[in-house]
PAZAKOL-739690 format. One line per 10 residues: number of its first residue (from 1); their letters; for each residue x, y, z of C-alpha. Coordinates in nm, 4 decimals, always signed. Layout:
NUM = a = X Y Z | ...
END
This chain:
1 = msisskrvmp = +0.0064 -0.0052 -0.0154 | +0.1172 +0.3545 -0.1001 | +0.1446 +0.6272 +0.1668 | -0.1084 +0.8190 +0.0231 | -0.3489 +0.5464 +0.0372 | -0.2950 +0.5379 +0.4076 | -0.6319 +0.6111 +0.6002 | -0.4926 +0.8518 +0.8430 | -0.6753 +0.9402 +1.1933 | -0.7803 +1.2983 +1.2403
11 = hsaslrstpv = -0.6071 +1.4993 +1.5184 | -0.9347 +1.5766 +1.6422 | -1.0808 +1.2090 +1.6338 | -0.7778 +1.1069 +1.8190 | -0.8284 +1.4109 +2.1209 | -1.2350 +1.2936 +2.0710 | -1.1366 +0.9342 +2.1697 | -0.9626 +1.0442 +2.4977 | -1.1733 +1.0590 +2.8234 | -1.2173 +1.4412 +2.9604
21 = ktratltmva = -1.2262 +1.4190 +3.3374 | -1.5869 +1.6226 +3.3797 | -1.5210 +1.9269 +3.6244 | -1.7091 +1.9257 +3.9449 | -1.9840 +2.1737 +3.9965 | -2.1994 +2.3725 +4.2980 | -2.4917 +2.1520 +4.2293 | -2.2777 +1.8117 +4.2296 | -2.1131 +1.9294 +4.5717 | -2.4610 +1.9902 +4.6696
31 = eragvspstv = -2.6570 +1.6535 +4.5679 | -2.3592 +1.4588 +4.7033 | -2.3565 +1.6290 +5.0812 | -2.7494 +1.6180 +5.0515 | -2.7930 +2.0213 +5.1140 | -2.8700 +2.3130 +4.9200 | -2.6356 +2.4409 +4.6686 | -2.7184 +2.7982 +4.8585 | -2.5715 +2.6328 +5.1532 | -2.2698 +2.5069 +5.0058
41 = srilngtaqv = -2.2310 +2.8295 +4.8897 | -2.2400 +2.9780 +5.2318 | -2.0610 +2.7352 +5.3774 | -1.7723 +2.8490 +5.1221 | -1.7762 +3.1951 +5.1650 | -1.7362 +3.1636 +5.5842 | -2.1148 +3.2671 +5.6238 | -2.3089 +2.9602 +5.6872 | -2.5320 +2.8988 +6.0007 | -2.4976 +2.5438 +6.0152
51 = seekqalvka = -2.3589 +2.2461 +6.2117 | -2.0167 +2.1502 +6.2252 | -2.0941 +1.8126 +6.1019 | -2.2813 +1.9501 +5.8389 | -2.0033 +2.1410 +5.7314 | -1.7311 +1.8611 +5.7495 | -1.9500 +1.6530 +5.5338 | -1.9927 +1.9642 +5.3002 | -1.6186 +2.0059 +5.2951 | -1.5427 +1.6303 +5.2915
61 = vieeldfrpd = -1.7346 +1.5961 +4.9509 | -1.5421 +1.9232 +4.7810 | -1.2389 +1.7600 +4.8957 | -1.3243 +1.4626 +4.7154 | -1.4931 +1.5895 +4.3968 | -1.1736 +1.8135 +4.3968 | -1.4381 +2.0863 +4.3241 | -1.2718 +2.4333 +4.2875 | -1.5143 +2.7591 +4.3078 | -1.5486 +2.9817 +4.0499
71 = paarslaggr = -1.4271 +3.2995 +4.1694 | -1.5631 +3.5319 +3.8870 | -1.8701 +3.3518 +3.9330 | -1.9562 +3.3917 +4.2543 | -1.8543 +3.7896 +4.2649 | -2.1414 +3.8137 +4.0267 | -2.3792 +3.5668 +4.1909 | -2.2858 +3.7029 +4.6166 | -2.2000 +4.0947 +4.4968 | -1.8867 +3.9579 +4.6335
81 = tmsigvltqf = -1.5095 +3.9588 +4.5207 | -1.3905 +3.6975 +4.7561 | -1.0952 +3.9272 +4.8380 | -1.0315 +4.0895 +5.1478 | -0.7827 +4.3837 +5.1819 | -0.5183 +4.3891 +5.4611 | -0.2855 +4.6912 +5.5643 | -0.0490 +4.6269 +5.7366 | +0.3256 +4.8499 +5.8479 | +0.5788 +4.6386 +5.6764
91 = idspyygeal = +0.5617 +4.3559 +5.5132 | +0.8552 +4.1888 +5.6353 | +0.8450 +4.2570 +5.9753 | +0.8704 +3.9293 +6.1843 | +0.5975 +4.0904 +6.3895 | +0.3524 +4.1414 +6.0691 | +0.4338 +3.8473 +5.9374 | +0.2956 +3.6463 +6.2181 | -0.0254 +3.8195 +6.1700 | -0.0463 +3.8237 +5.7763
101 = rgiedelhka = +0.0405 +3.4285 +5.8373 | -0.2698 +3.4165 +6.0816 | -0.4954 +3.6120 +5.8241 | -0.4040 +3.4372 +5.5287 | -0.4562 +3.0974 +5.6857 | -0.8100 +3.1689 +5.7930 | -0.9253 +3.3117 +5.4566 | -0.7913 +3.0151 +5.2686 | -1.0575 +2.8105 +5.4749 | -1.3104 +2.9864 +5.3028
111 = hyvplfvsgh = -1.1534 +3.0665 +4.9623 | -1.0751 +3.3877 +5.0220 | -0.7977 +3.5621 +4.8954 | -0.6049 +3.8479 +5.0936 | -0.4539 +4.1388 +4.9191 | -0.1746 +4.2857 +5.1242 | -0.0682 +4.6294 +5.1495 | +0.2546 +4.8012 +5.3482 | +0.1534 +5.1661 +5.5176 | +0.4755 +5.2148 +5.6942
121 = wneaeeknrl = +0.3587 +5.4236 +6.0141 | +0.2948 +5.7058 +5.7740 | -0.0839 +5.8441 +5.7816 | -0.0657 +5.9827 +5.4069 | +0.0587 +5.6928 +5.2932 | -0.2003 +5.4468 +5.4592 | -0.5181 +5.6201 +5.3427 | -0.3584 +5.6374 +4.9779 | -0.3341 +5.2300 +5.0054 | -0.6795 +5.1711 +5.1429
131 = fllqerkvdg = -0.7833 +5.3922 +4.8871 | -0.6274 +5.1481 +4.5979 | -0.8242 +4.8429 +4.8164 | -1.1238 +5.0003 +4.7999 | -1.0941 +5.0395 +4.3861 | -1.0474 +4.6802 +4.3981 | -1.3827 +4.6222 +4.5276 | -1.2505 +4.4239 +4.7751 | -1.5350 +4.2911 +5.0162 | -1.3382 +4.3944 +5.4212
141 = iivltgklad = -1.0677 +4.6022 +5.5229 | -0.8291 +4.4560 +5.8050 | -0.5787 +4.7313 +5.9543 | -0.3653 +4.6142 +6.1414 | -0.2316 +4.9285 +6.4126 | -0.1142 +5.2357 +6.2101 | -0.1687 +5.5464 +6.2463 | -0.5302 +5.6022 +6.0739 | -0.7224 +5.8383 +6.3078 | -1.0267 +5.6558 +6.4626
151 = atlvdmaani = -1.2745 +5.8998 +6.2829 | -1.0865 +5.8020 +5.9714 | -1.1924 +5.3868 +6.0226 | -1.5382 +5.5017 +6.1653 | -1.5914 +5.6731 +5.8421 | -1.4593 +5.3620 +5.6024 | -1.6671 +5.1381 +5.7900 | -1.9681 +5.3488 +5.7295 | -1.9211 +5.1923 +5.2996 | -1.7199 +4.8397 +5.4349
161 = pvvvtgrrls = -1.6236 +4.5849 +5.6830 | -1.3471 +4.7082 +5.8834 | -1.1657 +4.5267 +6.1454 | -0.8775 +4.7110 +6.3085 | -0.6032 +4.5641 +6.5477 | -0.4247 +4.7492 +6.8492 | -0.7539 +4.9973 +6.8941 | -1.0505 +4.9756 +7.1503 | -1.3176 +5.1642 +6.9180 | -1.6449 +5.1005 +6.8944
171 = apnlfsidfd = -1.8491 +5.1710 +6.5419 | -2.1412 +4.9829 +6.3270 | -1.9749 +4.7726 +6.0771 | -1.6890 +4.7571 +6.2428 | -1.4868 +4.5658 +6.5383 | -1.1255 +4.5658 +6.6845 | -0.9030 +4.3853 +6.8838 | -0.6502 +4.5048 +7.1077 | -0.4116 +4.3771 +7.3093 | -0.3365 +4.4595 +7.6997
181 = naegaslavr = -0.0161 +4.6431 +7.6745 | +0.0247 +4.7914 +8.0221 | -0.0773 +4.4574 +8.1651 | +0.2202 +4.2973 +7.9668 | +0.4381 +4.5358 +8.1254 | +0.3677 +4.5159 +8.4788 | +0.3985 +4.1032 +8.4230 | +0.7224 +4.1732 +8.3397 | +0.8439 +4.4051 +8.6389 | +0.6308 +4.2000 +8.8795
191 = hlhalghrrv = +0.8282 +3.8881 +8.7549 | +1.1522 +4.0739 +8.7864 | +1.0839 +4.2021 +9.1325 | +1.0338 +3.8563 +9.2216 | +1.3663 +3.7845 +9.1358 | +1.5327 +4.0627 +9.3573 | +1.5661 +4.3237 +9.0796 | +1.5005 +4.6909 +9.1750 | +1.6968 +4.8787 +8.8851 | +1.5286 +4.7703 +8.5725
201 = afisgpmdhp = +1.5993 +4.9528 +8.2579 | +1.3312 +5.0093 +8.0140 | +1.3876 +5.0547 +7.6279 | +1.0753 +5.1768 +7.4622 | +0.8792 +5.2101 +7.1313 | +0.8647 +5.4937 +6.9513 | +0.6099 +5.7578 +7.1210 | +0.3737 +5.8131 +6.8872 | +0.2510 +5.4283 +6.8454 | -0.0309 +5.3760 +7.1236
211 = damqrlegyr = +0.0861 +5.0762 +7.2624 | +0.4567 +5.1991 +7.3174 | +0.2576 +5.4489 +7.5118 | +0.0786 +5.1818 +7.7015 | +0.3586 +4.9729 +7.7910 | +0.5855 +5.2430 +7.8855 | +0.3168 +5.3218 +8.1444 | +0.2614 +4.9853 +8.2435 | +0.6364 +4.9843 +8.3421 | +0.6315 +5.2521 +8.5105
221 = selrhrsmdv = +0.3205 +5.1678 +8.7077 | +0.4303 +4.9079 +8.8303 | +0.7801 +5.0297 +8.9348 | +0.5328 +5.2868 +9.1441 | +0.3181 +4.9664 +9.3173 | +0.6447 +4.7241 +9.3882 | +0.8361 +5.0220 +9.5245 | +1.1317 +4.9923 +9.2744 | +1.3762 +5.2706 +9.1591 | +1.1685 +5.5338 +8.9016
231 = ddalvitsdy = +1.4481 +5.7014 +8.7431 | +1.4143 +5.8719 +8.4286 | +1.7397 +5.7563 +8.3170 | +1.6949 +5.4040 +8.3010 | +1.3939 +5.4711 +7.9806 | +1.5703 +5.5275 +7.6526 | +1.3264 +5.5485 +7.3298 | +1.3952 +5.3816 +7.0496 | +1.1963 +5.2304 +6.6882 | +1.1170 +4.8368 +6.7418
241 = qetggfrsmn = +1.4187 +4.7494 +6.5093 | +1.6647 +4.5259 +6.6421 | +1.9625 +4.7776 +6.5449 | +1.7592 +5.0478 +6.7709 | +1.7588 +4.8015 +7.0854 | +2.1685 +4.8226 +6.9912 | +2.1873 +5.1744 +6.9951 | +1.9815 +5.2123 +7.2689 | +2.2008 +4.9329 +7.4876 | +2.4801 +5.0926 +7.3731
251 = allekqvqft = +2.3470 +5.4487 +7.5004 | +2.2604 +5.2757 +7.8502 | +2.5531 +5.1717 +7.8895 | +2.7500 +5.4708 +7.7629 | +2.5826 +5.6884 +8.0514 | +2.7009 +5.4270 +8.2939 | +2.3554 +5.4108 +8.4628 | +2.2907 +5.1155 +8.6837 | +2.0707 +4.8820 +8.6310 | +2.0363 +4.4788 +8.6750
261 = avlaandqma = +1.7799 +4.3899 +8.4561 | +1.6084 +4.4836 +8.1150 | +1.2769 +4.5226 +7.9809 | +1.2648 +4.5994 +7.5587 | +0.9106 +4.7002 +7.4606 | +0.9516 +4.4187 +7.1940 | +1.1378 +4.1207 +7.0900 | +1.2941 +4.2850 +6.7832 | +1.4762 +4.5127 +7.0374 | +1.5693 +4.2643 +7.2882
271 = ygarlalhra = +1.7699 +4.1183 +7.0194 | +1.9685 +4.4101 +6.9462 | +1.9949 +4.5018 +7.2870 | +2.1348 +4.0855 +7.3958 | +2.3753 +4.1498 +7.1229 | +2.5194 +4.4917 +7.2466 | +2.5512 +4.3660 +7.6223 | +2.7059 +4.0552 +7.4303 | +2.9955 +4.3006 +7.2779 | +3.0103 +4.4965 +7.6291
281 = glrvpedvsl = +3.1173 +4.1898 +7.7769 | +2.8243 +4.1419 +8.0241 | +2.6235 +3.8081 +8.0080 | +2.2780 +3.7371 +8.0162 | +2.1120 +3.6840 +8.2545 | +2.4587 +3.6112 +8.4530 | +2.5268 +3.9944 +8.4678 | +2.1909 +4.1749 +8.3084 | +1.8778 +3.9998 +8.3038 | +1.6520 +4.0329 +8.0137
291 = igfddlphsa = +1.2922 +4.0428 +7.8560 | +1.1453 +4.1280 +7.5347 | +0.8019 +4.1855 +7.4477 | +0.5389 +4.0089 +7.1940 | +0.7144 +3.6029 +7.2152 | +0.7851 +3.5790 +6.8392 | +0.8397 +3.2643 +6.7393 | +1.2313 +3.2938 +6.7143 | +1.2612 +3.3710 +7.0984 | +1.2874 +3.0464 +7.1822
301 = ftlppltsvr = +1.5405 +2.9642 +7.0568 | +1.7601 +3.2652 +7.1093 | +2.0797 +3.2509 +7.3173 | +1.9545 +3.2183 +7.5804 | +1.6138 +3.1472 +7.5211 | +1.4312 +3.4963 +7.5706 | +1.1862 +3.5660 +7.8781 | +0.9021 +3.7663 +7.6729 | +0.5634 +3.8828 +7.7367 | +0.3578 +3.6880 +7.4851
311 = qsvyeigtsa = +0.0471 +3.8098 +7.2320 | +0.0208 +3.5729 +7.0070 | +0.0073 +3.7748 +6.7000 | -0.0872 +3.4544 +6.4557 | -0.4020 +3.3992 +6.6974 | -0.4488 +3.7940 +6.6632 | -0.4747 +3.7677 +6.2773 | -0.6430 +3.4685 +6.3193 | -0.9323 +3.6487 +6.4960 | -0.9285 +3.9029 +6.2897
321 = akamfdllnk = -0.9609 +3.7390 +5.9698 | -1.2828 +3.5560 +6.1892 | -1.4337 +3.8831 +6.2567 | -1.4231 +4.0035 +5.9209 | -1.6587 +3.6952 +5.8666 | -1.8852 +3.8145 +6.1299 | -1.9086 +4.1473 +5.9806 | -1.9500 +4.0085 +5.6258 | -2.2311 +3.7863 +5.7656 | -2.3980 +4.0977 +5.9888
331 = tespprlvea = -2.2871 +3.9850 +6.3313 | -2.2080 +4.2596 +6.5714 | -1.9607 +4.2188 +6.8284 | -1.8312 +4.4302 +7.1219 | -1.4312 +4.5267 +7.1286 | -1.2077 +4.2515 +7.2155 | -0.9139 +4.2795 +7.4776 | -0.6569 +4.0294 +7.4448 | -0.4597 +3.9068 +7.8261 | -0.1584 +3.8943 +7.8320
341 = elvirestri = +0.0588 +3.6236 +7.9590 | +0.4348 +3.5732 +8.0716 | +0.6623 +3.3302 +7.9121 | +0.9766 +3.2640 +8.1229 | +1.2798 +3.1231 +7.9908 | +1.6508 +3.1134 +8.0812 | +1.7324 +3.5130 +7.9803 | +1.6018 +3.5752 +8.3497 | +1.7274 +3.4652 +8.6585 | +1.7558 +3.5902 +9.0264
351 = yrr = +1.9968 +3.8744 +9.0977 | +2.2592 +3.8191 +9.3272 | +2.4229 +4.0926 +9.5077
END
């Protein structure tokens, strides 16, 4: 047989002979789980008022069928973009990074996508970033602390659900989460007092940050309550960065002010302070006890492991995302205050005169 006489199977026919997997639909998920399509939709966007057992069943079917929602279709059907804007301050910060991870993990469960922007502790920049997020038609906005005025956040909440951390603010369509900063500093001073320390230096955050002011007040209040030395020479203002802690500790040492322990207003400054003490030939905790604030994940692995006031930044992130779903579901809640906890590790010890 000549080449020209052979029958050649058309390419399109060979493709048709290959079975194509049918893409699962919302209706298919609903039928398999024995619920309505609207219930599946509400479970996906986090607004369903159904039992945990039913939610687990629907999610199991979604996994079994490898169902992937169509964001465009869901937006058209429900008036939502399935995206949440998140205003952080520094996208590369260890502190804010933990919060962003918590937000992203929680949003992912409901098939929402976060859009992250940074404000860099600049009010004008924060306003600009929030304007850009609203232009993107996000369904809600989470603000991680920042310098925006309370009135600005309240006005914004009139048009879009807002969750804000680091504030104690109450308004319609707005939820706030704050941390008991003053009590956290008090816990740290109380611990040092119990170890026999009487002169405790304090490396503060910037005084235009509300949490920095609250931590300083908690430190001073507990010193007075315990009849410990209240000396302005023991207090130095810094910037919440490792380099700031390093510079501040060197400045304290250069002043030759006497102290036996140091409380840094965040862990990052405690890391820098620890290096400055090491360079000066001072040991932690043998010569100087050291306490941080925030209890970042790395603090358990420093040398020595750092005693720190714990606020679970990751949990604050997940709580912010859950609060956003409450707002989207028209559930109003009072502001939440997260309690402080002291995690004691090897960077503090009894003061031996």
